[in-house]
mmCIF file of the N, C-alpha and C atoms, coordinates in Angstrom:
data_MODEL
# 
_entry.id   MODEL 
# 
loop_
_atom_site.group_PDB 
_atom_site.id 
_atom_site.type_symbol 
_atom_site.label_atom_id 
_atom_site.label_alt_id 
_atom_site.label_comp_id 
_atom_site.label_asym_id 
_atom_site.label_entity_id 
_atom_site.label_seq_id 
_atom_site.pdbx_PDB_ins_code 
_atom_site.Cartn_x 
_atom_site.Cartn_y 
_atom_site.Cartn_z 
_atom_site.occupancy 
_atom_site.B_iso_or_equiv 
_atom_site.pdbx_formal_charge 
_atom_site.auth_seq_id 
_atom_site.auth_comp_id 
_atom_site.auth_asym_id 
_atom_site.auth_atom_id 
_atom_site.pdbx_PDB_model_num 
ATOM 1   N N  . MET A 1 1  ? 0.445   36.566 -48.169 1.00 0.00 ? 1  MET A N  1 
ATOM 2   C CA . MET A 1 1  ? -0.019  35.209 -48.011 1.00 0.00 ? 1  MET A CA 1 
ATOM 3   C C  . MET A 1 1  ? 0.579   34.340 -49.114 1.00 0.00 ? 1  MET A C  1 
ATOM 4   N N  . PRO A 1 2  ? 0.942   33.104 -48.787 1.00 0.00 ? 2  PRO A N  1 
ATOM 5   C CA . PRO A 1 2  ? 1.510   32.216 -49.807 1.00 0.00 ? 2  PRO A CA 1 
ATOM 6   C C  . PRO A 1 2  ? 0.469   31.802 -50.848 1.00 0.00 ? 2  PRO A C  1 
ATOM 7   N N  . ARG A 1 3  ? 0.949   31.563 -52.058 1.00 0.00 ? 3  ARG A N  1 
ATOM 8   C CA . ARG A 1 3  ? 0.085   31.107 -53.155 1.00 0.00 ? 3  ARG A CA 1 
ATOM 9   C C  . ARG A 1 3  ? 0.315   29.609 -53.356 1.00 0.00 ? 3  ARG A C  1 
ATOM 10  N N  . TYR A 1 4  ? -0.792  28.879 -53.494 1.00 0.00 ? 4  TYR A N  1 
ATOM 11  C CA . TYR A 1 4  ? -0.764  27.441 -53.727 1.00 0.00 ? 4  TYR A CA 1 
ATOM 12  C C  . TYR A 1 4  ? -1.443  27.158 -55.058 1.00 0.00 ? 4  TYR A C  1 
ATOM 13  N N  . LEU A 1 5  ? -0.836  26.263 -55.842 1.00 0.00 ? 5  LEU A N  1 
ATOM 14  C CA . LEU A 1 5  ? -1.356  25.888 -57.153 1.00 0.00 ? 5  LEU A CA 1 
ATOM 15  C C  . LEU A 1 5  ? -1.892  24.463 -57.085 1.00 0.00 ? 5  LEU A C  1 
ATOM 16  N N  . PHE A 1 6  ? -3.038  24.227 -57.744 1.00 0.00 ? 6  PHE A N  1 
ATOM 17  C CA . PHE A 1 6  ? -3.718  22.939 -57.705 1.00 0.00 ? 6  PHE A CA 1 
ATOM 18  C C  . PHE A 1 6  ? -3.737  22.340 -59.113 1.00 0.00 ? 6  PHE A C  1 
ATOM 19  N N  . HIS A 1 7  ? -2.767  21.499 -59.405 1.00 0.00 ? 7  HIS A N  1 
ATOM 20  C CA . HIS A 1 7  ? -2.648  20.852 -60.718 1.00 0.00 ? 7  HIS A CA 1 
ATOM 21  C C  . HIS A 1 7  ? -3.432  19.537 -60.685 1.00 0.00 ? 7  HIS A C  1 
ATOM 22  N N  . THR A 1 8  ? -4.104  19.208 -61.782 1.00 0.00 ? 8  THR A N  1 
ATOM 23  C CA . THR A 1 8  ? -4.892  17.979 -61.815 1.00 0.00 ? 8  THR A CA 1 
ATOM 24  C C  . THR A 1 8  ? -4.473  17.081 -62.963 1.00 0.00 ? 8  THR A C  1 
ATOM 25  N N  . GLN A 1 9  ? -4.796  15.797 -62.772 1.00 0.00 ? 9  GLN A N  1 
ATOM 26  C CA . GLN A 1 9  ? -4.533  14.816 -63.821 1.00 0.00 ? 9  GLN A CA 1 
ATOM 27  C C  . GLN A 1 9  ? -5.635  13.767 -63.774 1.00 0.00 ? 9  GLN A C  1 
ATOM 28  N N  . ASP A 1 10 ? -6.274  13.545 -64.926 1.00 0.00 ? 10 ASP A N  1 
ATOM 29  C CA . ASP A 1 10 ? -7.329  12.528 -65.045 1.00 0.00 ? 10 ASP A CA 1 
ATOM 30  C C  . ASP A 1 10 ? -7.239  11.865 -66.417 1.00 0.00 ? 10 ASP A C  1 
ATOM 31  N N  . GLY A 1 11 ? -6.046  11.626 -66.850 1.00 0.00 ? 11 GLY A N  1 
ATOM 32  C CA . GLY A 1 11 ? -5.815  11.208 -68.228 1.00 0.00 ? 11 GLY A CA 1 
ATOM 33  C C  . GLY A 1 11 ? -5.323  12.392 -69.042 1.00 0.00 ? 11 GLY A C  1 
ATOM 34  N N  . HIS A 1 12 ? -5.680  13.573 -68.634 1.00 0.00 ? 12 HIS A N  1 
ATOM 35  C CA . HIS A 1 12 ? -5.191  14.837 -69.180 1.00 0.00 ? 12 HIS A CA 1 
ATOM 36  C C  . HIS A 1 12 ? -4.618  15.628 -68.012 1.00 0.00 ? 12 HIS A C  1 
ATOM 37  N N  . VAL A 1 13 ? -3.575  16.372 -68.278 1.00 0.00 ? 13 VAL A N  1 
ATOM 38  C CA . VAL A 1 13 ? -2.937  17.171 -67.245 1.00 0.00 ? 13 VAL A CA 1 
ATOM 39  C C  . VAL A 1 13 ? -3.405  18.618 -67.376 1.00 0.00 ? 13 VAL A C  1 
ATOM 40  N N  . PHE A 1 14 ? -3.810  19.203 -66.260 1.00 0.00 ? 14 PHE A N  1 
ATOM 41  C CA . PHE A 1 14 ? -4.169  20.609 -66.224 1.00 0.00 ? 14 PHE A CA 1 
ATOM 42  C C  . PHE A 1 14 ? -3.246  21.305 -65.238 1.00 0.00 ? 14 PHE A C  1 
ATOM 43  N N  . HIS A 1 15 ? -2.491  22.282 -65.713 1.00 0.00 ? 15 HIS A N  1 
ATOM 44  C CA . HIS A 1 15 ? -1.595  23.054 -64.853 1.00 0.00 ? 15 HIS A CA 1 
ATOM 45  C C  . HIS A 1 15 ? -2.301  24.330 -64.417 1.00 0.00 ? 15 HIS A C  1 
ATOM 46  N N  . ASP A 1 16 ? -2.467  24.469 -63.133 1.00 0.00 ? 16 ASP A N  1 
ATOM 47  C CA . ASP A 1 16 ? -3.081  25.657 -62.547 1.00 0.00 ? 16 ASP A CA 1 
ATOM 48  C C  . ASP A 1 16 ? -2.058  26.784 -62.598 1.00 0.00 ? 16 ASP A C  1 
ATOM 49  N N  . ASN A 1 17 ? -2.352  27.823 -63.334 1.00 0.00 ? 17 ASN A N  1 
ATOM 50  C CA . ASN A 1 17 ? -1.422  28.950 -63.454 1.00 0.00 ? 17 ASN A CA 1 
ATOM 51  C C  . ASN A 1 17 ? -1.795  30.125 -62.562 1.00 0.00 ? 17 ASN A C  1 
ATOM 52  N N  . GLU A 1 18 ? -2.956  30.043 -61.910 1.00 0.00 ? 18 GLU A N  1 
ATOM 53  C CA . GLU A 1 18 ? -3.401  31.137 -61.045 1.00 0.00 ? 18 GLU A CA 1 
ATOM 54  C C  . GLU A 1 18 ? -3.224  30.819 -59.573 1.00 0.00 ? 18 GLU A C  1 
ATOM 55  N N  . GLY A 1 19 ? -3.686  29.648 -59.160 1.00 0.00 ? 19 GLY A N  1 
ATOM 56  C CA . GLY A 1 19 ? -3.573  29.253 -57.769 1.00 0.00 ? 19 GLY A CA 1 
ATOM 57  C C  . GLY A 1 19 ? -4.478  30.048 -56.853 1.00 0.00 ? 19 GLY A C  1 
ATOM 58  N N  . ARG A 1 20 ? -4.270  29.835 -55.565 1.00 0.00 ? 20 ARG A N  1 
ATOM 59  C CA . ARG A 1 20 ? -5.036  30.527 -54.533 1.00 0.00 ? 20 ARG A CA 1 
ATOM 60  C C  . ARG A 1 20 ? -4.116  30.945 -53.415 1.00 0.00 ? 20 ARG A C  1 
ATOM 61  N N  . GLU A 1 21 ? -4.378  32.114 -52.870 1.00 0.00 ? 21 GLU A N  1 
ATOM 62  C CA . GLU A 1 21 ? -3.631  32.555 -51.697 1.00 0.00 ? 21 GLU A CA 1 
ATOM 63  C C  . GLU A 1 21 ? -4.307  31.972 -50.467 1.00 0.00 ? 21 GLU A C  1 
ATOM 64  N N  . LEU A 1 22 ? -3.524  31.260 -49.679 1.00 0.00 ? 22 LEU A N  1 
ATOM 65  C CA . LEU A 1 22 ? -4.026  30.633 -48.456 1.00 0.00 ? 22 LEU A CA 1 
ATOM 66  C C  . LEU A 1 22 ? -3.029  30.898 -47.331 1.00 0.00 ? 22 LEU A C  1 
ATOM 67  N N  . ALA A 1 23 ? -3.506  30.861 -46.125 1.00 0.00 ? 23 ALA A N  1 
ATOM 68  C CA . ALA A 1 23 ? -2.689  31.254 -44.974 1.00 0.00 ? 23 ALA A CA 1 
ATOM 69  C C  . ALA A 1 23 ? -1.518  30.317 -44.696 1.00 0.00 ? 23 ALA A C  1 
ATOM 70  N N  . ASN A 1 24 ? -1.717  29.005 -44.907 1.00 0.00 ? 24 ASN A N  1 
ATOM 71  C CA . ASN A 1 24 ? -0.681  28.046 -44.508 1.00 0.00 ? 24 ASN A CA 1 
ATOM 72  C C  . ASN A 1 24 ? -0.938  26.687 -45.170 1.00 0.00 ? 24 ASN A C  1 
ATOM 73  N N  . PRO A 1 25 ? -0.013  25.743 -45.002 1.00 0.00 ? 25 PRO A N  1 
ATOM 74  C CA . PRO A 1 25 ? -0.190  24.419 -45.616 1.00 0.00 ? 25 PRO A CA 1 
ATOM 75  C C  . PRO A 1 25 ? -1.439  23.678 -45.135 1.00 0.00 ? 25 PRO A C  1 
ATOM 76  N N  . ALA A 1 26 ? -1.837  23.875 -43.893 1.00 0.00 ? 26 ALA A N  1 
ATOM 77  C CA . ALA A 1 26 ? -3.045  23.208 -43.391 1.00 0.00 ? 26 ALA A CA 1 
ATOM 78  C C  . ALA A 1 26 ? -4.269  23.681 -44.179 1.00 0.00 ? 26 ALA A C  1 
ATOM 79  N N  . GLU A 1 27 ? -4.347  24.964 -44.470 1.00 0.00 ? 27 GLU A N  1 
ATOM 80  C CA . GLU A 1 27 ? -5.446  25.485 -45.294 1.00 0.00 ? 27 GLU A CA 1 
ATOM 81  C C  . GLU A 1 27 ? -5.363  24.934 -46.708 1.00 0.00 ? 27 GLU A C  1 
ATOM 82  N N  . ALA A 1 28 ? -4.167  24.778 -47.227 1.00 0.00 ? 28 ALA A N  1 
ATOM 83  C CA . ALA A 1 28 ? -3.989  24.215 -48.570 1.00 0.00 ? 28 ALA A CA 1 
ATOM 84  C C  . ALA A 1 28 ? -4.470  22.771 -48.611 1.00 0.00 ? 28 ALA A C  1 
ATOM 85  N N  . ARG A 1 29 ? -4.223  22.004 -47.548 1.00 0.00 ? 29 ARG A N  1 
ATOM 86  C CA . ARG A 1 29 ? -4.700  20.618 -47.497 1.00 0.00 ? 29 ARG A CA 1 
ATOM 87  C C  . ARG A 1 29 ? -6.227  20.574 -47.485 1.00 0.00 ? 29 ARG A C  1 
ATOM 88  N N  . ARG A 1 30 ? -6.848  21.427 -46.688 1.00 0.00 ? 30 ARG A N  1 
ATOM 89  C CA . ARG A 1 30 ? -8.318  21.476 -46.655 1.00 0.00 ? 30 ARG A CA 1 
ATOM 90  C C  . ARG A 1 30 ? -8.876  21.896 -48.016 1.00 0.00 ? 30 ARG A C  1 
ATOM 91  N N  . ALA A 1 31 ? -8.265  22.907 -48.620 1.00 0.00 ? 31 ALA A N  1 
ATOM 92  C CA . ALA A 1 31 ? -8.714  23.375 -49.932 1.00 0.00 ? 31 ALA A CA 1 
ATOM 93  C C  . ALA A 1 31 ? -8.554  22.275 -50.982 1.00 0.00 ? 31 ALA A C  1 
ATOM 94  N N  . ALA A 1 32 ? -7.479  21.496 -50.897 1.00 0.00 ? 32 ALA A N  1 
ATOM 95  C CA . ALA A 1 32 ? -7.245  20.413 -51.855 1.00 0.00 ? 32 ALA A CA 1 
ATOM 96  C C  . ALA A 1 32 ? -8.319  19.335 -51.736 1.00 0.00 ? 32 ALA A C  1 
ATOM 97  N N  . LEU A 1 33 ? -8.723  19.004 -50.504 1.00 0.00 ? 33 LEU A N  1 
ATOM 98  C CA . LEU A 1 33 ? -9.784  18.011 -50.319 1.00 0.00 ? 33 LEU A CA 1 
ATOM 99  C C  . LEU A 1 33 ? -11.101 18.512 -50.892 1.00 0.00 ? 33 LEU A C  1 
ATOM 100 N N  . ASN A 1 34 ? -11.426 19.774 -50.653 1.00 0.00 ? 34 ASN A N  1 
ATOM 101 C CA . ASN A 1 34 ? -12.651 20.350 -51.212 1.00 0.00 ? 34 ASN A CA 1 
ATOM 102 C C  . ASN A 1 34 ? -12.587 20.370 -52.737 1.00 0.00 ? 34 ASN A C  1 
ATOM 103 N N  . PHE A 1 35 ? -11.454 20.794 -53.267 1.00 0.00 ? 35 PHE A N  1 
ATOM 104 C CA . PHE A 1 35 ? -11.250 20.854 -54.715 1.00 0.00 ? 35 PHE A CA 1 
ATOM 105 C C  . PHE A 1 35 ? -11.411 19.464 -55.325 1.00 0.00 ? 35 PHE A C  1 
ATOM 106 N N  . LEU A 1 36 ? -10.790 18.463 -54.703 1.00 0.00 ? 36 LEU A N  1 
ATOM 107 C CA . LEU A 1 36 ? -10.855 17.087 -55.192 1.00 0.00 ? 36 LEU A CA 1 
ATOM 108 C C  . LEU A 1 36 ? -12.294 16.585 -55.204 1.00 0.00 ? 36 LEU A C  1 
ATOM 109 N N  . SER A 1 37 ? -13.015 16.772 -54.109 1.00 0.00 ? 37 SER A N  1 
ATOM 110 C CA . SER A 1 37 ? -14.380 16.246 -54.050 1.00 0.00 ? 37 SER A CA 1 
ATOM 111 C C  . SER A 1 37 ? -15.296 16.944 -55.045 1.00 0.00 ? 37 SER A C  1 
ATOM 112 N N  . GLU A 1 38 ? -15.173 18.253 -55.199 1.00 0.00 ? 38 GLU A N  1 
ATOM 113 C CA . GLU A 1 38 ? -16.001 18.981 -56.164 1.00 0.00 ? 38 GLU A CA 1 
ATOM 114 C C  . GLU A 1 38 ? -15.717 18.535 -57.592 1.00 0.00 ? 38 GLU A C  1 
ATOM 115 N N  . ASN A 1 39 ? -14.449 18.339 -57.912 1.00 0.00 ? 39 ASN A N  1 
ATOM 116 C CA . ASN A 1 39 ? -14.086 17.951 -59.275 1.00 0.00 ? 39 ASN A CA 1 
ATOM 117 C C  . ASN A 1 39 ? -14.438 16.499 -59.577 1.00 0.00 ? 39 ASN A C  1 
ATOM 118 N N  . LEU A 1 40 ? -14.333 15.625 -58.595 1.00 0.00 ? 40 LEU A N  1 
ATOM 119 C CA . LEU A 1 40 ? -14.721 14.231 -58.821 1.00 0.00 ? 40 LEU A CA 1 
ATOM 120 C C  . LEU A 1 40 ? -16.209 14.127 -59.121 1.00 0.00 ? 40 LEU A C  1 
ATOM 121 N N  . ARG A 1 41 ? -16.991 14.898 -58.418 1.00 0.00 ? 41 ARG A N  1 
ATOM 122 C CA . ARG A 1 41 ? -18.440 14.848 -58.582 1.00 0.00 ? 41 ARG A CA 1 
ATOM 123 C C  . ARG A 1 41 ? -18.839 15.192 -60.022 1.00 0.00 ? 41 ARG A C  1 
ATOM 124 N N  . ASP A 1 42 ? -18.118 16.118 -60.628 1.00 0.00 ? 42 ASP A N  1 
ATOM 125 C CA . ASP A 1 42 ? -18.481 16.605 -61.968 1.00 0.00 ? 42 ASP A CA 1 
ATOM 126 C C  . ASP A 1 42 ? -17.586 16.055 -63.074 1.00 0.00 ? 42 ASP A C  1 
ATOM 127 N N  . ASN A 1 43 ? -16.719 15.105 -62.771 1.00 0.00 ? 43 ASN A N  1 
ATOM 128 C CA . ASN A 1 43 ? -15.721 14.649 -63.729 1.00 0.00 ? 43 ASN A CA 1 
ATOM 129 C C  . ASN A 1 43 ? -16.067 13.257 -64.240 1.00 0.00 ? 43 ASN A C  1 
ATOM 130 N N  . GLY A 1 44 ? -16.682 13.182 -65.409 1.00 0.00 ? 44 GLY A N  1 
ATOM 131 C CA . GLY A 1 44 ? -17.021 11.895 -65.995 1.00 0.00 ? 44 GLY A CA 1 
ATOM 132 C C  . GLY A 1 44 ? -15.811 11.096 -66.426 1.00 0.00 ? 44 GLY A C  1 
ATOM 133 N N  . ALA A 1 45 ? -14.705 11.754 -66.721 1.00 0.00 ? 45 ALA A N  1 
ATOM 134 C CA . ALA A 1 45 ? -13.496 11.065 -67.173 1.00 0.00 ? 45 ALA A CA 1 
ATOM 135 C C  . ALA A 1 45 ? -12.910 10.179 -66.082 1.00 0.00 ? 45 ALA A C  1 
ATOM 136 N N  . PHE A 1 46 ? -13.207 10.483 -64.843 1.00 0.00 ? 46 PHE A N  1 
ATOM 137 C CA . PHE A 1 46 ? -12.665 9.701  -63.727 1.00 0.00 ? 46 PHE A CA 1 
ATOM 138 C C  . PHE A 1 46 ? -12.978 8.220  -63.885 1.00 0.00 ? 46 PHE A C  1 
ATOM 139 N N  . TRP A 1 47 ? -14.202 7.883  -64.242 1.00 0.00 ? 47 TRP A N  1 
ATOM 140 C CA . TRP A 1 47 ? -14.573 6.475  -64.375 1.00 0.00 ? 47 TRP A CA 1 
ATOM 141 C C  . TRP A 1 47 ? -13.925 5.832  -65.598 1.00 0.00 ? 47 TRP A C  1 
ATOM 142 N N  . GLU A 1 48 ? -13.616 6.613  -66.595 1.00 0.00 ? 48 GLU A N  1 
ATOM 143 C CA . GLU A 1 48 ? -12.947 6.069  -67.782 1.00 0.00 ? 48 GLU A CA 1 
ATOM 144 C C  . GLU A 1 48 ? -11.465 5.818  -67.522 1.00 0.00 ? 48 GLU A C  1 
ATOM 145 N N  . THR A 1 49 ? -10.816 6.735  -66.821 1.00 0.00 ? 49 THR A N  1 
ATOM 146 C CA . THR A 1 49 ? -9.377  6.610  -66.581 1.00 0.00 ? 49 THR A CA 1 
ATOM 147 C C  . THR A 1 49 ? -9.066  5.817  -65.326 1.00 0.00 ? 49 THR A C  1 
ATOM 148 N N  . GLY A 1 50 ? -9.979  5.799  -64.368 1.00 0.00 ? 50 GLY A N  1 
ATOM 149 C CA . GLY A 1 50 ? -9.763  5.054  -63.135 1.00 0.00 ? 50 GLY A CA 1 
ATOM 150 C C  . GLY A 1 50 ? -8.939  5.787  -62.101 1.00 0.00 ? 50 GLY A C  1 
ATOM 151 N N  . SER A 1 51 ? -8.536  7.015  -62.408 1.00 0.00 ? 51 SER A N  1 
ATOM 152 C CA . SER A 1 51 ? -7.783  7.765  -61.404 1.00 0.00 ? 51 SER A CA 1 
ATOM 153 C C  . SER A 1 51 ? -7.990  9.262  -61.577 1.00 0.00 ? 51 SER A C  1 
ATOM 154 N N  . TYR A 1 52 ? -7.817  9.962  -60.487 1.00 0.00 ? 52 TYR A N  1 
ATOM 155 C CA . TYR A 1 52 ? -7.879  11.423 -60.491 1.00 0.00 ? 52 TYR A CA 1 
ATOM 156 C C  . TYR A 1 52 ? -6.872  11.895 -59.458 1.00 0.00 ? 52 TYR A C  1 
ATOM 157 N N  . GLN A 1 53 ? -6.074  12.852 -59.835 1.00 0.00 ? 53 GLN A N  1 
ATOM 158 C CA . GLN A 1 53 ? -4.969  13.285 -58.995 1.00 0.00 ? 53 GLN A CA 1 
ATOM 159 C C  . GLN A 1 53 ? -4.937  14.812 -58.899 1.00 0.00 ? 53 GLN A C  1 
ATOM 160 N N  . VAL A 1 54 ? -4.713  15.299 -57.691 1.00 0.00 ? 54 VAL A N  1 
ATOM 161 C CA . VAL A 1 54 ? -4.495  16.724 -57.457 1.00 0.00 ? 54 VAL A CA 1 
ATOM 162 C C  . VAL A 1 54 ? -3.128  16.856 -56.805 1.00 0.00 ? 54 VAL A C  1 
ATOM 163 N N  . THR A 1 55 ? -2.244  17.601 -57.447 1.00 0.00 ? 55 THR A N  1 
ATOM 164 C CA . THR A 1 55 ? -0.922  17.872 -56.894 1.00 0.00 ? 55 THR A CA 1 
ATOM 165 C C  . THR A 1 55 ? -0.865  19.347 -56.536 1.00 0.00 ? 55 THR A C  1 
ATOM 166 N N  . VAL A 1 56 ? -0.501  19.611 -55.294 1.00 0.00 ? 56 VAL A N  1 
ATOM 167 C CA . VAL A 1 56 ? -0.440  20.987 -54.810 1.00 0.00 ? 56 VAL A CA 1 
ATOM 168 C C  . VAL A 1 56 ? 1.022   21.403 -54.711 1.00 0.00 ? 56 VAL A C  1 
ATOM 169 N N  . THR A 1 57 ? 1.312   22.565 -55.318 1.00 0.00 ? 57 THR A N  1 
ATOM 170 C CA . THR A 1 57 ? 2.662   23.113 -55.285 1.00 0.00 ? 57 THR A CA 1 
ATOM 171 C C  . THR A 1 57 ? 2.612   24.517 -54.684 1.00 0.00 ? 57 THR A C  1 
ATOM 172 N N  . ASP A 1 58 ? 3.792   24.996 -54.311 1.00 0.00 ? 58 ASP A N  1 
ATOM 173 C CA . ASP A 1 58 ? 3.872   26.391 -53.897 1.00 0.00 ? 58 ASP A CA 1 
ATOM 174 C C  . ASP A 1 58 ? 4.109   27.246 -55.142 1.00 0.00 ? 58 ASP A C  1 
ATOM 175 N N  . ALA A 1 59 ? 4.262   28.534 -54.956 1.00 0.00 ? 59 ALA A N  1 
ATOM 176 C CA . ALA A 1 59 ? 4.417   29.461 -56.096 1.00 0.00 ? 59 ALA A CA 1 
ATOM 177 C C  . ALA A 1 59 ? 5.691   29.192 -56.892 1.00 0.00 ? 59 ALA A C  1 
ATOM 178 N N  . ASP A 1 60 ? 6.680   28.525 -56.277 1.00 0.00 ? 60 ASP A N  1 
ATOM 179 C CA . ASP A 1 60 ? 7.930   28.179 -56.967 1.00 0.00 ? 60 ASP A CA 1 
ATOM 180 C C  . ASP A 1 60 ? 7.845   26.814 -57.647 1.00 0.00 ? 60 ASP A C  1 
ATOM 181 N N  . ASN A 1 61 ? 6.637   26.223 -57.649 1.00 0.00 ? 61 ASN A N  1 
ATOM 182 C CA . ASN A 1 61 ? 6.377   24.918 -58.252 1.00 0.00 ? 61 ASN A CA 1 
ATOM 183 C C  . ASN A 1 61 ? 7.017   23.756 -57.500 1.00 0.00 ? 61 ASN A C  1 
ATOM 184 N N  . LEU A 1 62 ? 7.297   23.943 -56.222 1.00 0.00 ? 62 LEU A N  1 
ATOM 185 C CA . LEU A 1 62 ? 7.775   22.858 -55.364 1.00 0.00 ? 62 LEU A CA 1 
ATOM 186 C C  . LEU A 1 62 ? 6.563   22.032 -54.948 1.00 0.00 ? 62 LEU A C  1 
ATOM 187 N N  . VAL A 1 63 ? 6.584   20.725 -55.250 1.00 0.00 ? 63 VAL A N  1 
ATOM 188 C CA . VAL A 1 63 ? 5.456   19.861 -54.900 1.00 0.00 ? 63 VAL A CA 1 
ATOM 189 C C  . VAL A 1 63 ? 5.391   19.722 -53.382 1.00 0.00 ? 63 VAL A C  1 
ATOM 190 N N  . LEU A 1 64 ? 4.202   20.031 -52.838 1.00 0.00 ? 64 LEU A N  1 
ATOM 191 C CA . LEU A 1 64 ? 3.982   19.924 -51.398 1.00 0.00 ? 64 LEU A CA 1 
ATOM 192 C C  . LEU A 1 64 ? 3.302   18.608 -51.038 1.00 0.00 ? 64 LEU A C  1 
ATOM 193 N N  . PHE A 1 65 ? 2.305   18.223 -51.824 1.00 0.00 ? 65 PHE A N  1 
ATOM 194 C CA . PHE A 1 65 ? 1.635   16.941 -51.609 1.00 0.00 ? 65 PHE A CA 1 
ATOM 195 C C  . PHE A 1 65 ? 0.752   16.616 -52.811 1.00 0.00 ? 65 PHE A C  1 
ATOM 196 N N  . THR A 1 66 ? 0.348   15.355 -52.879 1.00 0.00 ? 66 THR A N  1 
ATOM 197 C CA . THR A 1 66 ? -0.525  14.875 -53.941 1.00 0.00 ? 66 THR A CA 1 
ATOM 198 C C  . THR A 1 66 ? -1.635  14.046 -53.327 1.00 0.00 ? 66 THR A C  1 
ATOM 199 N N  . LEU A 1 67 ? -2.849  14.273 -53.785 1.00 0.00 ? 67 LEU A N  1 
ATOM 200 C CA . LEU A 1 67 ? -3.998  13.443 -53.436 1.00 0.00 ? 67 LEU A CA 1 
ATOM 201 C C  . LEU A 1 67 ? -4.358  12.650 -54.678 1.00 0.00 ? 67 LEU A C  1 
ATOM 202 N N  . GLU A 1 68 ? -4.595  11.353 -54.503 1.00 0.00 ? 68 GLU A N  1 
ATOM 203 C CA . GLU A 1 68 ? -4.956  10.529 -55.649 1.00 0.00 ? 68 GLU A CA 1 
ATOM 204 C C  . GLU A 1 68 ? -6.102  9.606  -55.272 1.00 0.00 ? 68 GLU A C  1 
ATOM 205 N N  . VAL A 1 69 ? -7.088  9.533  -56.144 1.00 0.00 ? 69 VAL A N  1 
ATOM 206 C CA . VAL A 1 69 ? -8.225  8.640  -55.967 1.00 0.00 ? 69 VAL A CA 1 
ATOM 207 C C  . VAL A 1 69 ? -8.188  7.644  -57.112 1.00 0.00 ? 69 VAL A C  1 
ATOM 208 N N  . LEU A 1 70 ? -8.320  6.363  -56.766 1.00 0.00 ? 70 LEU A N  1 
ATOM 209 C CA . LEU A 1 70 ? -8.309  5.302  -57.766 1.00 0.00 ? 70 LEU A CA 1 
ATOM 210 C C  . LEU A 1 70 ? -9.635  4.566  -57.750 1.00 0.00 ? 70 LEU A C  1 
ATOM 211 N N  . ALA A 1 71 ? -10.075 4.135  -58.912 1.00 0.00 ? 71 ALA A N  1 
ATOM 212 C CA . ALA A 1 71 ? -11.289 3.325  -59.027 1.00 0.00 ? 71 ALA A CA 1 
ATOM 213 C C  . ALA A 1 71 ? -10.957 2.083  -59.829 1.00 0.00 ? 71 ALA A C  1 
ATOM 214 N N  . THR A 1 72 ? -11.398 0.957  -59.332 1.00 0.00 ? 72 THR A N  1 
ATOM 215 C CA . THR A 1 72 ? -11.195 -0.304 -60.031 1.00 0.00 ? 72 THR A CA 1 
ATOM 216 C C  . THR A 1 72 ? -12.548 -0.958 -60.234 1.00 0.00 ? 72 THR A C  1 
ATOM 217 N N  . MET A 1 73 ? -12.885 -1.216 -61.466 1.00 0.00 ? 73 MET A N  1 
ATOM 218 C CA . MET A 1 73 ? -14.142 -1.884 -61.777 1.00 0.00 ? 73 MET A CA 1 
ATOM 219 C C  . MET A 1 73 ? -13.957 -3.381 -61.607 1.00 0.00 ? 73 MET A C  1 
ATOM 220 N N  . SER A 1 74 ? -14.923 -4.020 -61.007 1.00 0.00 ? 74 SER A N  1 
ATOM 221 C CA . SER A 1 74 ? -14.872 -5.471 -60.859 1.00 0.00 ? 74 SER A CA 1 
ATOM 222 C C  . SER A 1 74 ? -15.164 -6.107 -62.213 1.00 0.00 ? 74 SER A C  1 
ATOM 223 N N  . PRO A 1 75 ? -14.740 -7.347 -62.412 1.00 0.00 ? 75 PRO A N  1 
ATOM 224 C CA . PRO A 1 75 ? -15.039 -8.028 -63.678 1.00 0.00 ? 75 PRO A CA 1 
ATOM 225 C C  . PRO A 1 75 ? -16.537 -8.076 -63.964 1.00 0.00 ? 75 PRO A C  1 
ATOM 226 N N  . ALA A 1 76 ? -17.367 -8.111 -62.942 1.00 0.00 ? 76 ALA A N  1 
ATOM 227 C CA . ALA A 1 76 ? -18.816 -8.150 -63.143 1.00 0.00 ? 76 ALA A CA 1 
ATOM 228 C C  . ALA A 1 76 ? -19.339 -6.875 -63.785 1.00 0.00 ? 76 ALA A C  1 
ATOM 229 N N  . MET A 1 77 ? -18.623 -5.748 -63.607 1.00 0.00 ? 77 MET A N  1 
ATOM 230 C CA . MET A 1 77 ? -19.071 -4.471 -64.147 1.00 0.00 ? 77 MET A CA 1 
ATOM 231 C C  . MET A 1 77 ? -18.477 -4.138 -65.507 1.00 0.00 ? 77 MET A C  1 
ATOM 232 N N  . LEU A 1 78 ? -17.434 -4.828 -65.904 1.00 0.00 ? 78 LEU A N  1 
ATOM 233 C CA . LEU A 1 78 ? -16.806 -4.530 -67.186 1.00 0.00 ? 78 LEU A CA 1 
ATOM 234 C C  . LEU A 1 78 ? -17.783 -4.744 -68.317 1.00 0.00 ? 78 LEU A C  1 
ATOM 235 N N  . GLY A 1 79 ? -17.862 -3.766 -69.205 1.00 0.00 ? 79 GLY A N  1 
ATOM 236 C CA . GLY A 1 79 ? -18.768 -3.859 -70.342 1.00 0.00 ? 79 GLY A CA 1 
ATOM 237 C C  . GLY A 1 79 ? -20.203 -3.459 -70.015 1.00 0.00 ? 79 GLY A C  1 
ATOM 238 N N  . GLN A 1 80 ? -20.439 -2.959 -68.807 1.00 0.00 ? 80 GLN A N  1 
ATOM 239 C CA . GLN A 1 80 ? -21.782 -2.553 -68.410 1.00 0.00 ? 80 GLN A CA 1 
ATOM 240 C C  . GLN A 1 80 ? -21.840 -1.049 -68.181 1.00 0.00 ? 80 GLN A C  1 
ATOM 241 N N  . ALA A 1 81 ? -21.429 -0.272 -69.151 1.00 0.00 ? 81 ALA A N  1 
ATOM 242 C CA . ALA A 1 81 ? -21.428 1.181  -69.037 1.00 0.00 ? 81 ALA A CA 1 
ATOM 243 C C  . ALA A 1 81 ? -22.829 1.698  -68.738 1.00 0.00 ? 81 ALA A C  1 
ATOM 244 N N  . GLY A 1 82 ? -22.883 2.715  -67.892 1.00 0.00 ? 82 GLY A N  1 
ATOM 245 C CA . GLY A 1 82 ? -24.148 3.352  -67.576 1.00 0.00 ? 82 GLY A CA 1 
ATOM 246 C C  . GLY A 1 82 ? -24.909 2.723  -66.428 1.00 0.00 ? 82 GLY A C  1 
ATOM 247 N N  . ARG A 1 83 ? -24.422 1.617  -65.919 1.00 0.00 ? 83 ARG A N  1 
ATOM 248 C CA . ARG A 1 83 ? -25.121 0.978  -64.790 1.00 0.00 ? 83 ARG A CA 1 
ATOM 249 C C  . ARG A 1 83 ? -24.702 1.554  -63.486 1.00 0.00 ? 83 ARG A C  1 
# 
């Protein structure tokens, strides 16, 4: 089974050195969406940096796709941390 690596960036870069064995690219896309949603839920840095990115590569480090979530605070929310 092919191995897929899930690298993340949220102001800091994390290189996945283990990856996951998945049957095909469609499974890798589903796994990436699950990975992204789970990490966003627990990632406080996302609101500070305004972006979170998951880049999926194959075992040879060929980029297959990237998911990116962006957040933009309105001027009304600037300076209102914790609200």
